[in-house]
C-alpha positions in Angstrom: 38.3 -51.2 -20.0 42.0 -52.2 -19.9 44.5 -53.1 -22.6 46.8 -55.7 -21.1 48.0 -57.0 -24.5 49.5 -53.7 -25.6 51.0 -53.2 -22.1 52.6 -56.7 -22.4 54.1 -55.9 -25.7 56.1 -53.0 -24.2 57.5 -55.2 -21.4 57.5 -58.5 -23.2 61.2 -59.3 -22.9 61.4 -58.8 -19.1 58.1 -60.7 -18.5 59.1 -63.6 -20.8 62.5 -63.8 -19.1 61.0 -64.0 -15.7 58.5 -66.7 -16.7 61.2 -68.7 -18.4 63.3 -68.5 -15.3 60.5 -70.1 -13.3 60.1 -72.8 -15.9 63.8 -73.5 -16.0 64.1 -73.9 -12.3 60.7 -75.5 -11.7 60.3 -73.5 -8.4 56.6 -72.8 -8.8 55.8 -72.1 -5.2 57.8 -69.8 -2.9 60.6 -69.7 -5.5 63.3 -67.1 -5.6 61.2 -64.6 -7.7 58.6 -64.5 -4.9 61.2 -63.4 -2.4 62.8 -61.0 -4.9 59.5 -59.4 -5.7 58.7 -59.1 -2.0 61.9 -57.2 -1.3 61.4 -55.0 -4.4 57.9 -54.1 -3.2 59.1 -53.4 0.4 61.6 -51.0 -1.0 59.1 -49.3 -3.3 56.5 -48.9 -0.5 59.2 -48.1 2.1 57.5 -50.6 4.4 59.2 -53.2 6.6 57.2 -56.2 5.7 55.4 -57.4 2.5 53.8 -60.8 2.7 52.6 -62.1 -0.7 49.5 -64.2 -0.9 47.1 -65.8 -3.4 44.7 -62.9 -4.0 43.4 -59.6 -2.5 40.4 -61.1 -0.8 42.7 -63.6 1.0 44.9 -60.6 2.0 42.0 -58.9 3.8 40.9 -62.1 5.5 44.5 -63.0 6.6 45.0 -59.4 7.9 42.0 -59.7 10.2 43.0 -63.2 11.3 46.5 -61.9 12.1 45.0 -59.1 14.3 43.1 -61.7 16.3 39.6 -60.4 15.6 36.9 -62.6 17.1 33.4 -63.6 16.1 31.0 -60.7 17.0 33.6 -58.0 16.8 32.4 -55.1 14.8 34.3 -53.8 11.8 33.3 -50.5 10.1 33.8 -50.1 6.4 32.3 -48.3 3.4 28.9 -49.2 1.9 30.1 -48.2 -1.6 32.8 -50.6 -2.7 33.3 -54.1 -4.1 31.8 -56.9 -2.0 35.1 -58.6 -1.1 35.7 -56.0 1.7 32.6 -57.0 3.6 32.7 -60.7 2.4 35.7 -61.5 4.5 34.3 -59.8 7.5 31.2 -62.1 7.3 33.3 -65.2 6.5 35.2 -64.7 9.8 31.8 -64.3 11.7 32.7 -60.7 12.5 29.9 -58.1 12.3 30.2 -55.8 9.3 29.0 -52.2 10.0 28.5 -50.4 6.7 28.5 -46.6 6.6 28.1 -44.0 3.9 30.8 -42.3 1.8 32.0 -38.9 1.0 30.2 -37.4 -2.0 33.4 -36.0 -3.6 36.0 -38.8 -3.1 33.6 -41.8 -2.7 35.7 -42.8 0.2 34.4 -43.6 3.7 32.7 -40.7 5.4 34.5 -39.6 8.6 31.4 -38.5 10.5 29.6 -41.7 9.6 32.5 -43.7 11.2 32.2 -41.7 14.4 28.5 -42.3 14.6 28.9 -46.1 14.0 31.4 -46.8 16.9 30.1 -49.0 19.7 31.8 -50.9 22.5 32.0 -53.8 20.1 33.9 -51.9 17.4 37.4 -53.3 16.9 38.5 -52.1 13.5 38.0 -49.7 10.6 38.6 -50.7 7.0 39.0 -47.7 4.8 38.8 -48.6 1.1 41.0 -46.4 -1.1 38.4 -46.4 -3.8 39.2 -46.0 -7.5 42.8 -45.0 -6.7 42.4 -42.2 -4.1 43.5 -42.6 -0.5 40.9 -42.1 2.2 41.2 -39.4 4.8 43.8 -41.1 6.9 44.6 -38.2 9.2 41.0 -38.3 10.5 40.8 -42.1 10.5 44.0 -42.5 12.5 42.7 -39.9 15.0 39.5 -41.8 15.5 41.3 -45.2 15.7 43.7 -43.8 18.3 41.0 -42.3 20.4 38.9 -45.6 20.5 41.8 -48.1 20.4 40.8 -49.5 17.0 42.8 -51.3 14.3 43.0 -49.7 10.9 43.1 -52.2 8.0 43.7 -50.4 4.6 42.0 -52.0 1.6 44.5 -50.8 -1.0 43.4 -53.1 -3.8 42.8 -50.1 -6.1 45.4 -47.5 -5.0 48.8 -49.1 -5.0 51.4 -46.4 -5.9 49.3 -43.5 -4.5 50.8 -41.2 -1.9 48.9 -39.7 1.0 50.0 -36.3 2.2 49.4 -35.7 5.9 48.4 -32.4 7.3 52.0 -31.9 8.5 53.3 -32.4 5.0 54.6 -35.9 5.4 53.9 -38.3 2.6 53.4 -42.0 2.9 52.4 -44.7 0.4 48.8 -46.0 0.5 48.6 -49.3 2.3 51.4 -48.6 4.7 49.7 -46.1 7.0 47.4 -48.2 9.2 48.2 -51.2 11.3 48.1 -53.4 8.2 47.4 -52.9 4.5 46.3 -55.2 1.8 46.3 -55.2 -2.0 45.2 -57.2 -5.0 47.3 -58.0 -8.1 44.2 -59.0 -10.2 45.2 -58.4 -13.9 43.3 -55.2 -14.3 44.8 -53.5 -11.3 47.4 -50.8 -11.6 50.0 -53.4 -10.7 48.5 -56.6 -11.9 49.8 -60.1 -12.6 48.5 -62.6 -15.2 46.3 -64.5 -12.8 45.4 -64.0 -9.2 47.7 -62.5 -6.5 47.7 -60.3 -3.5 49.9 -59.0 -0.6 49.7 -57.7 2.9 51.8 -54.8 4.2 52.8 -53.9 7.8 55.6 -52.3 9.8 54.7 -54.4 12.8 57.3 -57.2 13.2 55.1 -59.4 15.4 52.1 -59.1 13.2 54.2 -59.8 10.1 55.5 -63.0 11.8 51.9 -64.1 12.6 50.7 -63.4 9.1 53.6 -65.3 7.5 52.5 -68.4 9.3 48.8 -67.9 8.5 49.4 -67.7 4.7 51.2 -71.1 4.8 48.9 -73.4 6.7 50.0 -71.9 10.0 53.5 -73.3 9.6 56.9 -71.7 10.3 58.6 -75.1 10.2 57.3 -77.6 7.8 54.6 -79.9 9.3 54.6 -78.0 12.6 51.4 -75.9 12.7 51.7 -73.1 15.3 48.6 -71.1 14.3 45.4 -71.8 12.4 46.2 -70.9 8.9 45.1 -71.0 5.3 46.7 -72.0 2.0 47.3 -68.6 0.3 50.6 -68.2 -1.5 51.6 -66.1 -4.5 53.0 -68.5 -7.2 56.4 -67.9 -8.7 55.1 -67.1 -12.2 52.9 -64.4 -11.0 55.7 -63.0 -8.8 57.9 -63.0 -11.9 55.3 -60.9 -13.9 54.9 -58.5 -11.0 58.7 -58.1 -10.6 58.9 -57.2 -14.3 56.1 -54.7 -14.0 56.9 -53.0 -10.7 59.7 -50.7 -12.1 57.0 -49.3 -14.4 54.4 -48.6 -11.8 55.1 -44.9 -11.4 55.0 -44.5 -15.2 51.7 -46.4 -15.2 50.3 -44.1 -12.6 51.3 -41.0 -14.5 49.8 -42.4 -17.7 46.5 -42.8 -15.9 46.7 -39.4 -14.4 47.3 -37.9 -17.8 44.3 -39.7 -19.2 42.2 -38.5 -16.3 43.3 -34.9 -17.0 42.3 -35.3 -20.6 38.9 -36.6 -19.5 38.4 -33.8 -17.0 39.3 -31.1 -19.4 36.9 -32.6 -22.1 34.0 -32.8 -19.7 34.5 -29.6 -17.6 31.9 -27.6 -19.5 29.2 -30.3 -19.6 26.5 -29.4 -17.1 25.3 -33.0 -16.9 28.7 -34.5 -15.7 30.5 -34.3 -12.4 34.2 -35.3 -12.9 36.3 -36.9 -10.3 37.9 -34.9 -7.5 41.6 -35.4 -6.6 42.8 -34.3 -3.2 46.5 -34.1 -2.2 45.2 -34.2 1.4 41.8 -33.7 2.8 42.1 -30.0 3.3 43.2 -28.9 -0.2 42.1 -30.0 -3.6 44.5 -30.2 -6.5 44.0 -27.4 -9.0 44.4 -29.9 -11.8 45.2 -33.5 -12.4 48.6 -33.7 -13.9 51.6 -36.0 -14.1 53.2 -34.4 -11.0 50.2 -35.0 -8.8 50.6 -38.2 -6.8 47.4 -38.2 -4.7 45.3 -40.3 -7.0 46.3 -43.2 -9.3 43.0 -43.6 -11.1 42.4 -47.3 -11.0 39.0 -46.2 -12.4 37.9 -43.0 -13.9 34.3 -42.6 -12.6 31.8 -39.9 -13.6 28.5 -38.9 -12.1 25.7 -38.3 -14.6 23.3 -35.8 -13.2 20.5 -35.7 -15.7 19.1 -39.2 -15.1 20.5 -40.7 -18.3 23.3 -42.8 -16.8 21.7 -46.1 -18.0 21.0 -44.7 -21.4 24.6 -43.5 -21.7 25.8 -47.0 -20.6 23.9 -48.6 -23.5 24.8 -45.9 -26.0 28.6 -46.4 -25.3 28.2 -50.1 -25.7 26.5 -49.6 -29.0 29.5 -47.5 -30.1 31.9 -50.3 -29.0 33.2 -48.2 -26.1 33.7 -50.3 -23.0 32.3 -48.8 -19.8 31.1 -50.2 -16.5 29.0 -49.3 -13.5 31.0 -49.6 -10.3 28.7 -50.3 -8.3 25.1 -50.8 -9.3 23.9 -52.0 -5.8 24.9 -50.7 -2.4 26.3 -53.3 -0.1 23.6 -52.8 2.5 21.0 -53.7 -0.2 22.8 -56.9 -1.3 20.9 -60.0 -0.4 24.0 -61.5 1.3 24.6 -58.5 3.6 21.1 -57.0 4.1 20.5 -56.3 7.8 17.6 -54.8 9.7 20.1 -52.6 11.6 20.5 -50.4 8.5 18.4 -47.3 8.0 18.1 -45.9 4.4 18.4 -42.4 5.8 22.0 -43.2 6.8 23.1 -43.8 3.1 22.1 -40.7 1.1 25.4 -40.5 -0.9 25.7 -44.2 -1.7 22.1 -44.5 -2.7 22.6 -41.6 -5.1 25.9 -42.8 -6.5 24.6 -46.2 -7.5 22.1 -44.4 -9.8 24.6 -41.9 -11.3 28.1 -43.3 -11.6 29.7 -44.7 -14.7 33.3 -45.6 -15.3 35.1 -45.0 -18.7 38.1 -46.9 -20.0 41.2 -46.2 -17.9 44.5 -47.8 -18.5 48.1 -47.1 -19.5 47.7 -47.5 -23.2 45.0 -44.9 -23.9 46.0 -42.6 -26.8 44.7 -39.3 -27.8 42.6 -40.7 -30.7 40.9 -43.1 -28.3 40.3 -40.4 -25.7 38.9 -38.0 -28.3 36.5 -40.6 -29.6 35.3 -41.5 -26.0 34.9 -38.0 -24.8 33.2 -36.7 -28.0 30.8 -39.6 -27.9 29.9 -38.9 -24.2 29.5 -35.2 -24.7 27.5 -35.5 -27.9 25.0 -37.8 -26.1 24.6 -35.7 -23.0 24.6 -32.2 -24.5 
């Protein structure tokens, strides 16, 4: 699904140099490269504060801790996503409220958010799924009306831009009260282990979060807040610092691969290809290297003839990696099942889990590979 080895070969010198610098100085925790990467990412995102941490799941948990959410507070998020989003809500003894998603973008459904708000609702977590930013115009409007926090789960969409209705653009993860991301190796900006970060323009919140990630300390051995141990190590920061200048190129490579896929599948009646939206009133006419609304962490098809599982097996038989993201809705997972949920409220998610399949998507895909993948899919489904 990803080709990290070939990607590494292209940036080998800068990555090796960064790692060697850490080994030479032995500053493995909170070393200079951590702070340098933090500043570089702040400049790239045009956000005031980036707080690195150990992984993307911690980033979400720490963001909610920093906002002071309390047990019993309700947090609305999407039913169709990876479990980490709801996992941290439950870990903090908050109440997860799962809602359905939009059938075109797979992102959280705006009307479902509105229907789910109660006096106990304190926050919304939009997940920018598969690389496309959720409808932030509408989400911010709802949040402002009901005095709710917005926590962006940006683990899959770093580098994407959101275009507001007024034409203003802003990087994904920097739009709400706080944003989070993951640097898991397969992400668009990934390290060579685990890593994550939290973004905010709120000075007070940033100060609180900086203490939380480091055992609640601002001065060594003086613990001002309840914290956790969640720090990005220097070697991972060095890898990320070497890769960050290439992020826009990586995003364009993924968009070009997505355009190839879309063109190859456009006449297949059994396939629905991904939709890219520059904002949530206008769809892009085509996915091209100049379109910045989607960064394609995953390229996910919907198979409409009931043969998704057969296609999955066929591709594996042909040695073509593929994956089903996600095979079970969160509201049906044993860990998060709740009698509050009504199946009638999840028509889109319940359909997606039966129809979606993701094809290889990474920066090193070439035309020969793309031709082989698309011809194999088309031949099987036609």
